[in-house]
C-alpha positions in Angstrom: 141.2 -28.4 2.5 144.5 -26.6 2.9 145.0 -24.8 6.1 145.1 -21.5 4.4 143.8 -20.8 0.9 144.5 -17.9 -1.4 144.2 -16.8 -5.0 144.9 -14.0 -7.4 142.1 -12.3 -9.3 142.8 -11.3 -13.0 145.3 -8.5 -13.3 142.8 -5.8 -14.4 140.9 -6.2 -11.1 144.0 -5.5 -9.1 142.9 -7.6 -6.2 145.2 -8.6 -3.4 145.6 -12.2 -2.3 142.6 -13.4 -0.3 143.3 -15.6 2.8 140.9 -17.4 5.0 141.1 -18.6 8.6 140.2 -22.2 9.1 140.0 -21.7 12.9 137.3 -19.1 12.6 133.8 -20.1 13.7 132.5 -18.3 10.6 131.9 -20.7 7.6 134.5 -20.6 4.9 132.1 -19.6 2.2 131.1 -16.5 4.2 134.7 -15.5 4.8 135.3 -15.7 1.1 132.2 -13.8 0.2 133.1 -11.1 2.6 136.6 -10.8 1.2 135.4 -10.7 -2.4 132.8 -8.2 -1.5 135.3 -5.9 0.1 137.7 -6.1 -2.8 134.9 -5.3 -5.2 134.1 -2.2 -3.3 137.7 -1.0 -3.4 138.3 -2.0 -7.1 139.3 1.0 -9.3 139.0 -0.5 -12.8 136.1 -0.2 -15.2 135.5 -3.9 -15.7 135.0 -6.2 -12.7 134.6 -9.9 -13.5 135.2 -12.8 -11.1 136.8 -16.2 -11.8 134.7 -19.3 -12.5 133.7 -21.5 -9.7 136.1 -24.1 -10.9 139.0 -21.7 -10.7 138.0 -20.3 -7.4 137.8 -23.8 -5.9 141.1 -24.8 -7.4 143.0 -21.7 -6.2 141.6 -21.6 -2.7 141.8 -25.4 -2.2 138.1 -25.9 -1.4 135.5 -28.0 -3.2 133.2 -26.8 -5.9 130.2 -26.8 -3.6 131.9 -24.2 -1.4 132.8 -22.1 -4.4 129.2 -22.3 -5.5 127.9 -21.2 -2.1 130.3 -18.2 -2.3 128.7 -17.0 -5.5 125.2 -17.8 -4.3 125.9 -15.7 -1.2 127.2 -12.8 -3.3 124.1 -13.1 -5.6 121.9 -13.0 -2.6 123.5 -9.8 -1.5 122.9 -8.3 -4.9 126.7 -8.0 -5.5 126.9 -10.2 -8.5 124.7 -11.6 -11.3 125.2 -14.6 -13.5 126.6 -13.8 -16.9 126.6 -17.4 -18.1 126.6 -20.8 -16.7 130.3 -20.4 -16.0 130.9 -16.7 -15.2 129.4 -14.1 -12.9 129.5 -10.3 -13.3 129.6 -7.7 -10.6 126.5 -5.5 -10.5 127.4 -1.8 -11.3 125.4 -0.7 -8.2 127.5 -2.9 -6.0 130.6 -1.0 -7.0 128.9 2.4 -6.6 128.5 1.5 -2.9 132.2 2.1 -2.5 132.1 5.3 -0.5 135.1 7.7 -0.5 133.5 9.4 2.6 132.8 6.4 5.0 129.9 6.4 7.4 129.0 4.1 10.2 125.7 3.7 12.0 125.0 3.4 15.7 121.8 1.3 16.3 120.0 3.0 19.3 117.6 0.5 20.8 115.1 3.1 22.1 114.2 6.7 21.8 117.4 8.4 22.8 116.2 10.3 25.8 114.6 7.2 27.2 117.6 5.1 26.6 120.0 7.5 28.3 117.6 8.0 31.2 117.4 4.2 31.8 121.2 3.7 32.0 122.5 7.0 33.6 125.5 8.2 31.6 126.6 4.8 30.2 125.2 5.3 26.6 126.7 8.8 26.4 130.1 7.4 27.3 129.8 4.7 24.6 128.7 7.2 22.0 131.4 9.7 22.9 134.1 7.0 22.4 132.5 6.0 19.1 132.2 9.6 17.7 135.7 10.6 18.9 137.4 7.6 17.4 135.5 7.8 14.2 136.4 11.5 13.8 140.1 10.5 14.3 139.6 8.2 11.3 137.6 10.7 9.2 134.5 8.6 9.5 131.1 10.1 9.9 128.6 8.6 12.4 124.8 8.7 12.4 122.2 7.3 14.8 120.0 4.5 13.4 116.5 3.7 14.4 115.3 0.3 13.1 111.8 0.0 11.6 109.0 -0.9 14.0 108.7 -4.7 14.6 105.3 -4.9 12.8 106.7 -3.6 9.5 106.4 -6.1 6.6 109.6 -8.1 5.7 109.9 -6.5 2.3 109.9 -3.0 3.8 112.6 -4.0 6.3 114.6 -5.6 3.5 114.5 -2.3 1.5 115.7 -0.5 4.6 118.6 -2.9 4.9 119.5 -2.6 1.2 119.7 1.2 1.8 122.0 1.1 4.8 124.1 -1.7 3.1 124.9 0.8 0.3 125.3 3.9 2.5 127.1 2.6 5.6 130.5 0.9 6.1 129.1 -0.9 9.1 127.0 -0.6 12.2 127.6 -0.7 16.0 124.9 -2.1 18.2 124.3 -0.7 21.7 121.8 -3.4 22.6 118.4 -4.7 21.6 114.9 -3.2 22.0 113.6 -5.4 24.8 111.1 -7.1 22.5 110.3 -10.9 22.7 110.1 -10.8 18.9 111.9 -8.2 16.8 112.0 -9.3 13.1 113.8 -6.1 11.9 116.6 -6.6 14.4 116.9 -10.3 13.5 117.1 -9.4 9.8 119.8 -6.9 10.4 121.8 -9.2 12.6 121.6 -11.9 9.9 122.6 -9.6 7.1 126.2 -10.5 6.3 126.6 -7.7 3.8 126.9 -5.2 6.7 129.9 -5.5 9.1 128.5 -5.3 12.6 130.0 -4.9 16.1 128.1 -5.2 19.4 129.2 -3.5 22.6 129.0 -5.2 26.0 126.9 -8.1 24.7 127.3 -11.3 22.6 124.8 -12.3 19.9 123.2 -15.6 20.6 122.8 -17.0 17.1 124.6 -14.5 14.8 128.2 -15.6 14.2 128.9 -12.8 11.7 128.7 -10.2 14.5 131.8 -9.3 16.4 131.8 -8.1 20.1 133.6 -5.6 22.3 133.3 -5.9 26.0 134.9 -5.0 29.3 137.5 -7.4 30.9 136.0 -7.5 34.4 138.8 -9.7 35.5 141.3 -6.9 35.5 139.4 -4.8 38.0 138.5 -7.9 40.0 142.2 -8.9 40.4 143.0 -5.3 41.5 140.3 -5.6 44.1 141.5 -9.0 45.3 145.0 -7.6 45.8 143.6 -4.8 48.0 141.5 -7.3 49.9 144.4 -9.5 50.6 146.5 -6.6 51.9 143.6 -5.4 54.1 143.0 -8.8 55.6 139.6 -9.3 54.1 139.1 -13.0 53.9 135.4 -13.8 53.5 133.9 -12.6 50.2 130.3 -12.4 49.2 128.8 -11.7 45.8 125.3 -10.3 44.8 123.9 -10.9 41.3 120.6 -10.2 39.7 120.1 -13.6 38.1 118.7 -16.7 39.7 122.0 -18.6 39.2 125.6 -17.6 38.7 125.5 -19.6 35.4 122.6 -17.6 34.0 122.9 -16.4 30.5 119.8 -14.3 30.7 116.5 -14.8 28.8 117.0 -12.3 26.0 116.3 -14.1 22.7 118.9 -12.1 20.7 121.9 -11.2 22.9 123.7 -12.3 26.1 124.7 -9.2 28.0 128.1 -8.9 29.5 126.6 -8.1 32.9 125.1 -11.5 33.4 128.5 -13.2 33.5 130.2 -10.8 35.9 129.4 -12.7 39.1 130.9 -15.9 37.8 134.0 -14.2 36.6 134.5 -12.3 39.9 133.9 -15.5 41.9 136.6 -17.2 39.9 139.1 -14.5 40.7 138.2 -14.7 44.4 138.7 -18.4 44.4 142.1 -18.0 42.6 143.1 -15.7 45.6 141.9 -18.4 48.0 139.2 -16.2 49.6 136.4 -17.9 51.5 133.3 -17.8 49.4 130.6 -19.6 51.4 127.5 -20.7 49.6 125.2 -18.6 51.9 127.2 -15.4 50.8 126.7 -16.0 47.1 123.4 -14.3 46.8 121.2 -14.5 43.6 118.0 -12.7 42.8 119.3 -9.4 44.1 117.5 -7.2 41.6 115.8 -4.8 44.1 116.4 -3.2 47.4 113.6 -5.3 49.0 115.2 -8.6 47.9 118.6 -7.5 49.1 117.3 -6.4 52.5 115.5 -9.7 53.0 118.6 -11.7 52.3 120.8 -9.6 54.4 118.3 -9.7 57.3 118.7 -13.5 57.5 122.5 -13.3 57.5 122.4 -10.6 60.3 120.1 -12.7 62.4 122.5 -15.6 62.1 125.5 -13.3 62.7 126.9 -14.6 59.4 128.2 -11.7 57.3 131.3 -11.8 55.1 134.0 -9.2 55.2 133.0 -7.8 51.8 130.2 -7.9 49.3 130.9 -7.4 45.6 127.7 -6.4 43.7 126.9 -6.9 40.1 126.4 -3.2 39.5 126.5 0.1 41.4 122.7 0.2 42.0 122.8 -3.1 43.8 125.8 -1.9 45.8 123.9 1.2 47.0 120.9 -1.0 47.9 123.3 -3.3 49.8 124.8 -0.4 51.8 121.4 1.1 52.6 120.1 -2.3 53.8 123.2 -2.9 55.9 122.9 0.5 57.5 119.3 0.0 58.2 120.3 -3.3 59.9 122.8 -1.4 62.1 125.8 -2.8 60.2 128.5 -0.2 59.6 130.1 0.1 56.1 133.0 -0.3 55.8 134.0 -0.8 59.4 132.1 -4.1 59.7 131.4 -5.0 56.0 133.0 -3.5 52.9 130.8 -3.1 49.8 132.1 -2.8 46.2 130.0 -2.1 43.1 130.6 -2.4 39.4 130.1 0.2 36.6 131.3 3.6 37.9 128.2 5.5 36.7 126.7 6.8 39.9 125.6 10.4 40.4 126.3 12.4 43.6 126.5 11.8 46.5 127.3 8.1 45.9 129.9 8.8 43.2 132.3 10.1 45.9 131.6 7.3 48.3 131.3 3.9 46.6 134.3 1.8 45.7 133.6 0.3 42.3 135.1 -1.7 39.5 134.8 1.0 36.8 134.0 -0.2 33.3 135.7 1.5 30.3 132.6 2.7 28.5 134.4 5.4 26.5 137.2 2.9 25.6 134.6 0.3 24.5 133.2 2.9 22.0 136.7 3.5 20.6 137.4 -0.2 20.4 134.2 -0.9 18.6 135.2 1.6 15.8 138.6 0.1 15.6 137.2 -3.4 15.2 134.6 -2.2 12.6 137.4 -0.5 10.6 139.4 -3.7 10.7 136.5 -5.7 9.4 136.0 -3.2 6.6 139.7 -3.0 5.5 140.9 -6.6 6.2 137.8 -8.7 5.9 135.9 -10.6 8.5 138.3 -13.6 8.4 141.2 -11.4 9.6 139.4 -10.0 12.7 138.9 -11.9 15.9 135.5 -12.8 17.2 135.7 -10.5 20.2 137.9 -7.8 21.9 138.2 -7.0 25.6 139.1 -3.6 27.2 140.4 -3.8 30.8 138.3 -2.5 33.7 139.9 -0.6 36.7 139.3 -0.4 40.4 138.4 3.0 41.8 138.9 3.1 45.6 136.7 5.3 47.6 135.0 5.1 51.0 133.3 1.7 51.1 136.4 -0.6 51.2 137.8 -0.9 54.6 140.1 -3.4 56.5 139.3 -6.8 57.8 138.3 -7.2 61.5 141.6 -9.0 62.2 143.5 -6.0 60.8 141.3 -3.2 62.3 144.1 -2.0 64.5 146.8 -2.1 61.9 148.0 0.6 59.6 146.7 -0.1 56.1 147.6 2.9 54.0 144.8 2.6 51.4 141.9 2.1 53.9 139.1 4.6 53.2 141.0 6.1 50.3 139.2 8.5 48.0 139.5 8.8 44.2 142.3 6.3 43.6 142.3 3.9 40.7 144.2 0.7 40.1 144.0 -2.2 37.7 143.4 -1.8 34.0 143.0 1.7 32.5 140.6 3.0 29.9 
């Protein structure tokens, strides 16, 4: 097949040229189906007929079997119907789905008050970014609650048919924490609906794009400060049982599970000492962290700094160290990740702050691009830089304790990437 295929539709349809990306992980037939579907939605004429499979294959430079799959896919989406053995016609209701007042849905994984309570202010920051950026683009937003998991497949399919007509795409904030969730699986498999996921990657759904934080930007800013302060030995605390863990969720891989490995890579690039005994796994509670730190204290084997997978773990780490009579940051510095703590820790903890608001904005931008340019033109994922916020828990190394390091014990200072 040619590296890039394109074709002109008949003049009365007023379609632009369609291009496909052979490097995309998405199958060619799905790229073509998405492009055709989008142009059908934007078509202004009264009649809307598509070329034959033979012509489509010839103009794009693909084989007939691929062209046939394109039309089978559009037929499955209820966009077209066969007019004869050689021609297909666009269904009138498919064109009626073209909405002059675009709407996007935000899939909330739980009852809203429960979801916000579980994650502090993080969901509110995502949603603020989504709503603000959508408003800038004159797009309306609405919160979506998926049908219960026990609902029959035909009822879920009817629900998806409804949102495929009403919405220009959806943004996922996560999954519902269920081992089996057929409605979520059916939505994520529905290629009629452009979909973007924030801070997570779908496991088996290549049609879904992702927006996540670039943890490396904040980690490199931290590494620069560590180097200047003489902090040489670095430790890392993660929730998972290994640094290579991808989590056990059947639908998504959350960004948080890969943070430890990414930060470790940055520390190694800066030639910090990262001893195996300081790379702590299974740090999902205060008790587990206290137990692990107790062993290190008994052996008089603590690093200069611990970076923790999130701010909660960092607070547990500080509380455990102080209970063990280890001063923070005079003896050991502690850095978290997220930037979502409430008082009094919000004024004390140095943290790699994630751009939650910026991720919401970026999700709308990517969804808009998917709608206007087609799935083949949009990348698989986008990253928004994180930033380092220096406060009171990052000090100087023992060898530098008598030197003047101007940023030691600074408060409310940011570096690295910005939101």
